[in-house]
C-alpha positions in Angstrom: -52.1 -3.2 -24.7 -53.3 -1.4 -21.6 -56.8 0.2 -21.2 -55.4 2.5 -18.6 -56.2 6.1 -19.5 -57.9 5.0 -22.7 -61.4 6.1 -23.6 -64.0 3.4 -24.4 -67.4 4.1 -26.0 -70.0 1.4 -25.3 -73.0 1.6 -27.5 -75.7 -0.1 -25.5 -73.9 -0.1 -22.2 -76.6 0.0 -19.6 -77.2 -3.7 -19.1 -76.0 -7.2 -20.0 -72.7 -7.6 -21.9 -72.4 -3.8 -22.4 -72.6 -2.9 -18.8 -70.4 -5.7 -17.6 -67.8 -4.8 -20.2 -67.9 -1.1 -19.2 -67.4 -2.1 -15.6 -64.4 -4.4 -16.3 -62.8 -1.8 -18.6 -63.2 1.0 -16.0 -61.7 -1.2 -13.3 -58.7 -1.5 -15.7 -58.4 2.3 -15.8 -60.5 3.2 -18.9 -62.7 6.3 -19.1 -66.2 5.4 -20.2 -68.7 6.9 -22.6 -71.9 4.8 -22.2 -75.0 5.1 -24.3 -78.5 3.8 -23.8 -82.0 4.5 -25.0 -83.7 4.6 -21.6 -82.9 7.8 -19.8 -83.7 6.5 -16.3 -81.6 3.3 -16.7 -78.7 5.3 -18.2 -78.8 7.7 -15.3 -78.8 4.9 -12.8 -75.7 3.3 -14.4 -73.8 6.6 -14.6 -74.6 7.2 -10.9 -73.6 3.7 -10.0 -70.3 3.9 -11.9 -69.5 7.4 -10.7 -70.1 6.3 -7.1 -67.4 3.7 -7.5 -64.9 6.3 -8.7 -65.1 5.4 -12.4 -64.8 8.2 -15.0 -68.0 7.9 -17.0 -70.3 10.0 -19.2 -73.7 9.0 -20.4 -75.5 9.8 -23.6 -79.0 8.9 -24.7 -78.7 7.3 -28.1 -81.0 5.3 -30.3 -78.6 3.2 -32.5 -81.4 2.6 -35.0 -81.9 6.3 -35.6 -79.6 8.1 -38.0 -80.1 11.6 -36.5 -79.5 10.2 -33.0 -76.2 8.6 -34.0 -75.1 11.7 -35.9 -75.8 14.0 -33.0 -74.0 11.7 -30.6 -70.8 11.3 -32.7 -70.7 15.0 -33.4 -70.7 15.7 -29.7 -68.1 13.3 -28.5 -64.3 13.9 -28.8 -61.9 11.3 -30.3 -61.8 8.0 -28.5 -59.6 4.9 -28.4 -62.0 2.0 -28.5 -65.7 1.5 -29.4 -67.8 -1.6 -28.7 -71.3 -1.9 -30.2 -74.0 -4.1 -28.7 -76.5 -2.9 -31.3 -78.6 -5.7 -32.7 -81.6 -7.8 -31.7 -82.9 -11.3 -32.0 -85.7 -13.1 -33.7 -87.2 -16.5 -34.4 -88.8 -17.9 -37.5 -87.7 -18.9 -41.0 -87.9 -16.9 -44.3 -91.4 -18.0 -44.9 -92.6 -18.4 -41.3 -91.6 -15.0 -40.0 -93.3 -11.9 -41.4 -91.4 -9.6 -43.7 -91.1 -6.7 -41.3 -89.6 -8.9 -38.6 -86.9 -10.2 -40.9 -86.2 -6.7 -42.3 -85.9 -5.3 -38.8 -83.5 -8.0 -37.7 -81.2 -7.4 -40.6 -81.4 -3.6 -40.1 -80.6 -3.8 -36.4 -77.6 -6.0 -37.1 -76.1 -4.7 -40.3 -77.2 -1.2 -41.1 -77.3 0.1 -37.5 -73.7 -1.1 -37.1 -72.7 0.2 -40.5 -73.9 3.6 -39.5 -72.0 3.4 -36.2 -68.8 2.4 -38.0 -69.0 5.2 -40.6 -69.4 7.8 -37.9 -66.8 6.2 -35.5 -64.2 5.9 -38.3 -63.6 9.6 -38.1 -63.2 9.6 -34.3 -61.3 6.4 -33.4 -57.7 7.2 -32.5 -54.5 5.6 -34.0 -54.0 2.2 -32.5 -57.6 2.0 -31.4 -60.3 -0.5 -32.3 -64.0 -1.2 -32.9 -65.7 -4.4 -31.8 -69.2 -5.3 -33.0 -71.6 -7.9 -31.7 -72.8 -10.7 -34.0 -74.2 -14.0 -32.7 -73.9 -17.8 -32.9 -76.4 -20.5 -32.9 -79.7 -20.8 -34.7 -80.3 -21.8 -38.3 -81.6 -20.0 -41.4 -84.9 -21.9 -41.1 -85.6 -20.8 -37.5 -83.7 -17.5 -37.1 -83.7 -16.1 -40.7 -83.1 -12.4 -40.3 -80.8 -12.8 -37.4 -78.6 -15.3 -39.2 -78.4 -13.0 -42.2 -77.5 -10.1 -39.9 -74.8 -12.1 -38.1 -73.2 -13.2 -41.3 -73.4 -9.6 -42.5 -71.5 -8.3 -39.4 -68.8 -10.9 -40.1 -68.4 -9.5 -43.7 -68.7 -5.9 -42.4 -65.7 -6.3 -40.0 -63.6 -7.9 -42.7 -64.1 -5.0 -45.0 -63.7 -2.3 -42.3 -60.5 -4.0 -41.1 -58.8 -3.5 -44.4 -60.2 0.0 -44.9 -59.1 1.3 -41.5 -55.7 -0.5 -41.3 -53.2 0.4 -40.1 -54.8 3.1 -38.0 -57.4 1.0 -36.2 -58.6 -2.6 -35.9 -62.1 -4.0 -36.4 -63.5 -7.3 -35.0 -66.7 -8.9 -33.7 -67.8 -11.2 -31.0 -70.4 -13.8 -31.7 -71.9 -15.3 -28.5 -74.5 -18.0 -28.5 -77.5 -17.8 -26.2 -76.4 -16.5 -22.8 -78.6 -15.6 -19.8 -78.6 -11.8 -19.6 -81.1 -9.1 -18.9 -82.1 -9.2 -22.5 -84.5 -11.9 -21.5 -86.0 -10.0 -18.6 -89.5 -9.9 -20.2 -89.6 -13.6 -20.7 -91.2 -15.7 -17.9 -88.5 -17.1 -15.6 -89.6 -20.7 -16.3 -89.1 -20.1 -20.0 -85.6 -18.6 -19.5 -84.6 -21.6 -17.4 -86.0 -24.0 -20.0 -84.1 -22.3 -22.8 -80.9 -22.3 -20.7 -81.3 -26.1 -20.1 -82.0 -26.8 -23.8 -78.9 -25.0 -24.9 -76.8 -26.6 -22.1 -77.8 -30.0 -23.4 -76.7 -29.1 -27.0 -73.4 -27.4 -26.1 -70.4 -29.7 -25.8 -69.2 -27.9 -22.7 -72.5 -28.9 -21.0 -73.5 -25.4 -20.0 -74.1 -21.9 -21.2 -71.6 -19.1 -20.9 -71.5 -16.6 -18.1 -71.6 -12.9 -19.0 -68.1 -12.5 -17.7 -66.8 -15.2 -20.1 -68.2 -13.4 -23.1 -66.9 -10.0 -21.8 -63.4 -11.4 -21.6 -63.4 -11.8 -25.4 -64.3 -8.1 -26.0 -61.5 -7.2 -23.7 -59.1 -9.4 -25.5 -60.0 -8.0 -28.9 -59.4 -4.4 -27.6 -56.1 -5.2 -26.1 -54.5 -7.5 -28.7 -52.9 -5.2 -31.2 -52.4 -7.7 -34.0 -55.8 -9.2 -34.6 -58.3 -7.6 -37.0 -61.1 -8.6 -39.3 -62.1 -11.5 -37.1 -65.3 -12.7 -35.6 -64.7 -14.7 -32.5 -67.4 -17.3 -31.8 -68.2 -17.8 -28.1 -70.5 -20.8 -28.0 -68.8 -23.6 -26.0 -68.5 -25.7 -29.3 -72.2 -25.5 -30.3 -71.4 -24.7 -33.9 -69.2 -27.9 -34.1 -72.2 -30.2 -33.5 -75.1 -28.3 -35.1 
């Protein structure tokens, strides 16, 4: 399935996986609707893409805010594909982390994406798709809320896939730790130490590149006979942990 002349909505498309995906899809002929919470960053990305000849529109959207999502989906026309990068990360077990941290992690993973899905279901075109972002790696005792949220996304896409079939497909991508701008506020030495720690644990002997993860989102948008699946992108980490 070609992305040429298709419209792709990227929720959280101003950096990391979201921006890289938008860039690759646009190069394949897709028109872009990119959202972000930071107005200055969003404007910068829209200007950059427009300057390269990409068809792109930008919207300020806070995926954790019901009114923001409602206003956005009310304003956009129908589209072919939606990819959501909504969701955060956390550390700590069910007793070690405070209640609000756990609650927020689950809310950002499950309920933010559930709200997105419910609004998007009325706008996604026949033959289109939604792809959500879960995660791989970590354990319930050291990433409690994030693990619950990741498993919840897996169940979410299974249910949505049946409810939206045969009109549209729903899948998820679950990357393990990858060096992206998400970690820009962490000291560089800490980022490097984390990267080396994961590389030692991953059977492939290294962490993924952003482009390797983006390829999976592109695959799920373009393969017309896969739905309800969560594709783990972790170099085999879950096989040994």
